[in-house]
C-alpha positions as semicolon CSV with decimal commas, in nm:
position;residue;x (nm);y (nm);z (nm)
1;M;4,597;7,147;9,838
2;T;4,240;7,048;9,758
3;E;4,056;6,761;9,914
4;T;4,019;6,539;9,610
5;K;3,907;6,194;9,719
6;F;4,043;5,895;9,531
7;T;4,073;5,516;9,520
8;S;4,412;5,350;9,569
9;F;4,539;5,033;9,409
10;I;4,860;4,928;9,590
11;L;5,061;4,668;9,399
12;A;5,236;4,432;9,640
13;A;5,255;4,102;9,453
14;G;5,623;4,107;9,359
15;H;5,833;3,807;9,462
16;G;6,124;4,018;9,590
17;T;6,380;3,748;9,514
18;R;6,673;3,989;9,555
19;M;6,575;4,046;9,916
20;R;6,664;3,681;9,985
21;S;6,397;3,660;10,253
22;D;6,104;3,441;10,353
23;L;5,919;3,760;10,447
24;A;5,717;3,929;10,173
25;K;5,910;4,231;10,050
26;P;5,644;4,494;10,137
27;L;5,652;4,377;10,501
28;H;6,017;4,465;10,552
29;K;6,030;4,758;10,791
30;I;6,161;5,111;10,781
31;G;6,119;5,329;11,086
32;A;5,988;5,016;11,263
33;K;5,684;5,000;11,033
34;P;5,635;4,771;10,729
35;M;5,683;4,952;10,399
36;L;5,329;4,858;10,299
37;G;5,197;5,029;10,612
38;W;5,368;5,354;10,512
39;V;5,203;5,346;10,168
40;I;4,858;5,267;10,308
41;E;4,876;5,543;10,568
42;T;5,009;5,794;10,314
43;A;4,721;5,713;10,080
44;H;4,469;5,761;10,360
45;A;4,634;6,086;10,470
46;A;4,615;6,217;10,113
47;G;4,242;6,148;10,080
48;S;4,206;5,788;9,967
49;N;3,880;5,649;10,101
50;A;3,911;5,309;9,935
51;V;4,230;5,100;9,924
52;C;4,293;4,767;9,754
53;V;4,623;4,583;9,802
54;V;4,715;4,331;9,532
55;T;4,915;4,036;9,666
56;A;5,060;3,715;9,528
57;P;4,905;3,373;9,602
58;H;5,187;3,288;9,844
59;H;5,165;3,616;10,036
60;N;4,956;3,495;10,330
61;D;5,174;3,705;10,559
62;I;5,058;4,023;10,384
63;E;4,694;3,924;10,424
64;A;4,749;3,851;10,793
65;Y;4,918;4,189;10,838
66;L;4,632;4,372;10,669
67;Q;4,371;4,193;10,878
68;S;4,547;4,288;11,200
69;A;4,648;4,645;11,115
70;Y;4,418;4,774;10,839
71;S;4,091;4,585;10,848
72;S;3,921;4,834;10,614
73;V;4,171;4,765;10,336
74;T;4,071;4,511;10,070
75;A;4,325;4,242;9,980
76;V;4,306;4,055;9,653
77;K;4,539;3,793;9,505
78;Q;4,692;3,827;9,159
79;K;4,679;3,461;9,061
80;D;4,926;3,495;8,772
81;A;5,224;3,733;8,762
82;L;5,135;3,901;8,433
83;G;5,266;4,251;8,494
84;T;5,166;4,579;8,654
85;G;4,872;4,630;8,421
86;H;4,728;4,293;8,515
87;A;4,777;4,369;8,886
88;A;4,586;4,695;8,844
89;Q;4,312;4,510;8,656
90;T;4,290;4,266;8,948
91;A;4,230;4,555;9,190
92;L;3,980;4,714;8,953
93;S;3,783;4,388;8,942
94;A;3,786;4,370;9,322
95;I;3,669;4,718;9,422
96;G;3,616;4,922;9,104
97;T;3,694;5,291;9,086
98;Q;3,429;5,405;9,336
99;N;3,349;5,670;9,066
100;Q;3,656;5,872;9,159
101;P;4,020;5,911;9,049
102;V;4,236;5,600;9,083
103;L;4,598;5,607;9,200
104;V;4,822;5,308;9,135
105;L;5,090;5,291;9,407
106;F;5,355;5,036;9,500
107;G;5,402;4,854;9,829
108;D;5,780;4,873;9,798
109;T;5,797;5,250;9,740
110;P;5,724;5,372;10,093
111;L;5,854;5,730;10,088
112;I;5,598;5,883;9,854
113;T;5,430;6,171;10,034
114;A;5,065;6,257;10,086
115;E;5,123;6,587;9,906
116;T;5,244;6,407;9,593
117;C;4,950;6,166;9,599
118;Q;4,709;6,456;9,633
119;R;4,874;6,640;9,342
120;L;4,818;6,336;9,122
121;A;4,453;6,312;9,228
122;D;4,406;6,685;9,175
123;E;4,536;6,657;8,817
124;I;4,260;6,407;8,743
125;A;4,000;6,617;8,923
126;Q;4,104;6,915;8,709
127;G;4,047;6,733;8,381
128;A;4,339;6,502;8,309
129;D;4,256;6,146;8,209
130;V;4,600;6,008;8,293
131;C;4,870;6,158;8,515
132;V;5,217;6,004;8,543
133;L;5,457;6,064;8,830
134;G;5,813;6,140;8,721
135;F;6,137;6,259;8,867
136;E;6,446;6,436;8,738
137;T;6,777;6,249;8,744
138;T;7,124;6,301;8,605
139;T;7,156;5,923;8,561
140;P;6,844;5,818;8,368
141;T;6,987;5,491;8,236
142;G;6,738;5,209;8,282
143;Y;6,433;5,431;8,327
144;G;6,152;5,505;8,084
145;R;6,174;5,863;7,955
146;L;5,873;6,095;7,981
147;V;5,835;6,262;7,641
148;K;5,623;6,578;7,619
149;D;5,472;6,753;7,318
150;D;5,493;7,123;7,232
151;Q;5,204;7,202;7,465
152;G;5,378;7,035;7,757
153;Q;5,138;6,741;7,760
154;L;5,286;6,397;7,809
155;S;5,287;6,219;7,475
156;A;5,474;5,896;7,548
157;I;5,680;5,689;7,786
158;I;5,979;5,558;7,590
159;E;6,169;5,269;7,743
160;E;6,548;5,277;7,735
161;A;6,574;5,000;7,475
162;D;6,342;5,189;7,240
163;A;6,481;5,539;7,289
164;D;6,683;5,728;7,027
165;E;6,979;5,942;7,125
166;A;6,770;6,256;7,176
167;Q;6,523;6,070;7,394
168;K;6,802;5,910;7,596
169;A;6,916;6,260;7,686
170;I;6,583;6,332;7,860
171;R;6,629;6,358;8,235
172;L;6,261;6,336;8,330
173;V;6,191;5,967;8,391
174;N;5,901;5,747;8,490
175;A;5,856;5,672;8,862
176;G;5,590;5,407;8,799
177;V;5,309;5,568;8,999
178;M;5,012;5,673;8,788
179;A;4,664;5,819;8,826
180;F;4,357;5,768;8,606
181;S;4,012;5,911;8,580
182;A;3,736;5,668;8,668
183;E;3,626;5,669;8,304
184;M;3,977;5,594;8,179
185;A;4,015;5,306;8,423
186;D;3,674;5,158;8,345
187;E;3,706;5,189;7,966
188;H;4,074;5,124;7,900
189;L;4,252;4,980;8,205
190;A;4,005;4,696;8,208
191;S;4,077;4,625;7,839
192;L;4,458;4,636;7,843
193;T;4,611;4,358;7,635
194;N;4,932;4,160;7,659
195;D;5,018;4,172;7,290
196;N;5,394;4,186;7,339
197;A;5,696;3,955;7,345
198;Q;5,675;3,908;7,722
199;G;5,305;3,833;7,725
200;E;5,252;4,082;8,010
201;Y;5,008;4,366;8,069
202;Y;5,198;4,694;8,106
203;L;5,047;4,982;8,302
204;T;5,255;5,226;8,097
205;D;5,056;5,128;7,786
206;M;4,778;5,343;7,930
207;V;4,964;5,654;7,813
208;A;4,974;5,540;7,451
209;I;4,608;5,438;7,471
210;A;4,512;5,778;7,612
211;V;4,708;5,965;7,343
212;A;4,553;5,750;7,069
213;N;4,208;5,832;7,205
214;E;4,290;6,205;7,229
215;K;4,269;6,201;7,607
216;K;4,451;6,452;7,826
217;V;4,776;6,314;7,968
218;T;4,983;6,509;8,220
219;S;5,268;6,450;8,460
220;V;5,384;6,575;8,796
221;T;5,731;6,546;8,945
222;A;5,857;6,434;9,282
223;Q;6,193;6,428;9,455
224;S;6,394;6,119;9,366
225;D;6,403;5,987;9,724
226;E;6,021;5,986;9,729
227;V;6,009;5,726;9,456
228;Q;6,304;5,512;9,564
229;G;6,186;5,155;9,526
230;V;6,319;4,865;9,729
231;N;6,445;4,557;9,548
232;S;6,737;4,459;9,770
233;R;6,868;4,497;10,124
234;A;7,092;4,778;9,997
235;D;6,784;4,962;9,867
236;L;6,614;4,904;10,202
237;A;6,907;5,068;10,380
238;K;6,891;5,369;10,146
239;V;6,519;5,413;10,210
240;E;6,570;5,376;10,587
241;A;6,838;5,646;10,575
242;A;6,610;5,882;10,384
243;L;6,322;5,819;10,624
244;Q;6,540;5,874;10,929
245;G;6,642;6,209;10,783
246;R;6,277;6,308;10,756
247;L;6,197;6,194;11,111
248;R;6,498;6,375;11,257
249;D;6,417;6,697;11,071
250;A;6,057;6,682;11,191
251;A;6,168;6,630;11,552
252;M;6,410;6,923;11,544
253;A;6,153;7,145;11,374
254;M;5,918;7,097;11,670
255;G;6,180;7,189;11,930
256;V;6,375;6,870;12,004
257;T;6,753;6,890;12,040
258;L;6,938;6,611;11,858
259;Q;7,303;6,662;11,943
260;A;7,426;6,431;11,666
261;P;7,120;6,371;11,445
262;E;7,286;6,124;11,212
263;T;7,348;5,884;11,505
264;V;6,991;5,885;11,641
265;F;6,733;5,638;11,510
266;L;6,362;5,706;11,549
267;S;6,040;5,516;11,482
268;S;5,735;5,615;11,285
269;D;5,526;5,673;11,598
270;T;5,779;5,846;11,824
271;I;5,609;6,132;12,011
272;F;5,824;6,421;12,131
273;E;5,748;6,730;12,333
274;K;5,958;7,042;12,294
275;D;6,285;7,098;12,479
276;S;6,360;6,729;12,509
277;I;6,724;6,642;12,443
278;I;6,854;6,334;12,265
279;E;7,226;6,271;12,296
280;P;7,430;6,074;12,039
281;H;7,377;5,706;11,953
282;V;7,024;5,669;12,089
283;V;6,778;5,418;11,940
284;I;6,408;5,484;11,995
285;G;6,183;5,193;11,900
286;Q;5,808;5,183;11,858
287;G;5,561;5,319;12,110
288;C;5,771;5,585;12,283
289;T;5,660;5,922;12,422
290;I;5,927;6,164;12,543
291;K;5,789;6,462;12,730
292;Q;5,910;6,817;12,771
293;G;6,258;6,866;12,913
294;A;6,344;6,497;12,923
295;C;6,701;6,401;12,839
296;I;6,798;6,071;12,680
297;R;7,170;6,031;12,725
298;A;7,406;5,858;12,487
299;F;7,386;5,491;12,388
300;S;7,041;5,430;12,537
301;H;6,775;5,208;12,379
302;L;6,402;5,269;12,430
303;E;6,089;5,089;12,314
304;G;5,731;5,103;12,434
305;A;5,822;5,357;12,702
306;V;5,675;5,683;12,834
307;I;5,930;5,933;12,963
308;G;5,802;6,210;13,190
309;K;5,898;6,575;13,205
310;D;6,257;6,656;13,304
311;T;6,336;6,287;13,343
312;I;6,693;6,175;13,269
313;I;6,768;5,841;13,104
314;G;7,113;5,686;13,071
315;P;7,373;5,682;12,939
316;Y;7,366;5,315;12,840
317;A;7,014;5,255;12,970
318;R;6,750;5,020;12,829
319;L;6,378;5,085;12,861
320;R;6,155;4,800;12,747
321;P;5,779;4,794;12,674
322;G;5,561;4,900;12,965
323;A;5,816;5,132;13,122
324;V;5,622;5,438;13,242
325;L;5,833;5,705;13,406
326;A;5,679;6,010;13,573
327;D;5,845;6,352;13,605
328;N;6,199;6,409;13,735
329;V;6,284;6,039;13,740
330;K;6,649;5,940;13,703
331;I;6,757;5,620;13,529
332;G;7,132;5,577;13,520
333;N;7,390;5,376;13,334
334;F;7,335;5,005;13,268
335;V;6,983;5,006;13,412
336;E;6,705;4,805;13,251
337;I;6,338;4,886;13,312
338;K;6,059;4,656;13,191
339;K;5,682;4,686;13,255
340;A;5,738;4,910;13,555
341;I;5,588;5,237;13,676
342;L;5,817;5,487;13,847
343;D;5,654;5,782;14,020
344;D;5,786;6,138;14,045
345;G;6,147;6,173;14,151
346;A;6,226;5,802;14,180
347;K;6,590;5,709;14,115
348;V;6,751;5,396;13,974
349;N;7,100;5,519;13,905
350;H;7,327;5,220;13,851
351;L;7,344;4,862;13,724
352;S;6,993;4,747;13,814
353;Y;6,701;4,551;13,668
354;I;6,348;4,666;13,754
355;G;6,073;4,454;13,599
356;D;5,701;4,411;13,673
357;A;5,717;4,671;13,947
358;T;5,577;4,995;14,081
359;I;5,821;5,236;14,241
360;G;5,685;5,513;14,461
361;A;5,768;5,882;14,443
362;G;6,114;5,971;14,568
363;A;6,223;5,610;14,619
364;N;6,593;5,538;14,575
365;I;6,703;5,206;14,425
366;G;7,066;5,124;14,496
367;A;7,321;4,983;14,254
368;G;7,286;4,618;14,163
369;T;6,923;4,587;14,273
370;I;6,718;4,319;14,100
371;T;6,346;4,252;14,108
372;C;6,328;3,874;14,078
373;N;6,001;3,871;13,885
374;Y;6,010;3,538;13,701
375;D;6,019;3,183;13,835
376;G;6,050;3,015;13,498
377;Y;5,673;2,990;13,451
378;D;5,498;3,304;13,580
379;K;5,570;3,672;13,633
380;F;5,520;3,838;13,973
381;K;5,506;4,197;14,086
382;T;5,720;4,404;14,321
383;Q;5,580;4,712;14,494
384;I;5,807;4,973;14,649
385;G;5,653;5,262;14,842
386;K;5,731;5,630;14,820
387;G;6,050;5,745;14,985
388;A;6,175;5,388;15,030
389;F;6,550;5,324;15,021
390;I;6,674;5,000;14,866
391;G;7,038;4,931;14,949
392;S;7,288;4,818;14,688
393;N;7,297;4,456;14,571
394;T;6,946;4,379;14,692
395;A;6,737;4,097;14,543
396;L;6,361;4,154;14,577
397;V;6,194;3,816;14,526
398;A;5,845;3,885;14,392
399;P;5,567;3,888;14,484
400;V;5,682;4,126;14,753
401;S;5,612;4,478;14,875
402;V;5,824;4,737;15,052
403;G;5,629;5,007;15,234
404;D;5,666;5,385;15,229
405;G;5,987;5,506;15,388
406;A;6,120;5,155;15,451
407;I;6,493;5,084;15,429
408;I;6,647;4,766;15,291
409;G;7,006;4,705;15,395
410;A;7,264;4,646;15,124
411;G;7,320;4,286;15,015
412;S;6,977;4,166;15,130
413;T;6,750;3,909;14,969
414;I;6,393;4,013;15,051
415;T;6,129;3,740;15,033
416;K;5,869;3,881;15,274
417;D;5,677;4,208;15,276
418;V;5,837;4,501;15,458
419;T;5,596;4,749;15,613
420;S;5,631;5,126;15,609
421;D;5,932;5,279;15,787
422;D;6,075;4,937;15,878
423;L;6,438;4,836;15,830
424;A;6,498;4,494;15,674
425;L;6,828;4,306;15,665
426;T;6,917;3,955;15,555
427;R;7,291;4,003;15,564
428;A;7,505;3,719;15,702
429;P;7,721;3,807;16,008
430;Q;8,068;3,927;15,917
431;K;8,354;3,704;16,035
432;I;8,715;3,822;16,073
433;V;9,011;3,583;16,098
434;P;9,311;3,769;16,249
435;Q;9,610;3,759;16,011
436;G;9,404;3,534;15,783
437;G;9,514;3,724;15,475
438;A;9,884;3,685;15,553
439;K;9,843;3,314;15,633
440;F;9,657;3,258;15,304
441;R;9,930;3,424;15,097
442;S;10,200;3,230;15,279
443;R;10,025;2,900;15,216
444;K;9,978;2,979;14,850
445;S;10,337;3,090;14,797
446;K;10,471;2,763;14,945
447;S;10,249;2,554;14,720
């Protein structure tokens, strides 16, 4: 693949009414990233050094997203919804062609690959004036057919309503994505007209214009899932499923074991090291790093967490943002970790909440332990030293520290610092009433 540089126009002004959402359609997420983000990053990865996103006047949420995540991307509003050709003209007016090939992409078609984008740009660099992206399908109904001449050059895009029986039999259909030479965009995209019944400017008219002007028109093909557009929640689910398949395959290819891949859900930025193991029904949200030899057991949920080497998580564990676990840590069933650092070999094996805390190497946190880190207004920190032992059903009322090697007796509520190697207890004295159990049952049975 060559390194053809190009300019991207990303059309994202559609109303998305079938999504039935207040959120702009391109901002709906797959793999925990907005669809628009996928398209922008794919364009950059393929060699686009200038990107313009075309939005609708009411899409302030898209502009806010671009400002926060992609400050180098230009956003421009399409004041009137007059078709794809008009949207591309709006982008052309905003940033021009930069004297390089132009790719027109769509903010609701997030699975297009960098390789496909680069193939389109390469076609223009190698002499084509227009290049159309198509795909083969056994069910072409509703799509424009790509008609080629005897030399294999694209001669027309024929819409379903205008196609004869022979053309309807064509299985190569239009995916919508197109590329133009800078000259073609400057001379003809800018002068597209809306001389049709709908009064709209159609990007596909560029093919007929190019043919009429004896320009070179070509096409390249992609897999159908690459060009799956999203117009409804059902479409969004299909695209999510396809993306998850890609992410799972990539993880396994680099040496990660997914015991039941179809049940594991990953995010766009998940980082794996080899020989990590992911058991069934695990959800990994954004911002997670899972290092070599770590094992995430079934039904665990992770986000914003770093998992050290040979660390074991779960089953049924939840790691929230800011959880940083060193090597050989053990987090057991029904344990929640939030904004806490656990050093090598620390253990929190059962039914505990550890938040806003640092846990020293080799410390053992007993079942039912809670760091009481929030008073309704502010968060406070708990510090537990290396080798400390926290007995079951302990409440650690932050801010509080427990020193190295200290022991906290089960059932304690700790409100004061405990120094190294001390033993702390706040347990109430046990009282025994002789035959109290029998007397209680007798009293109850009579009543």
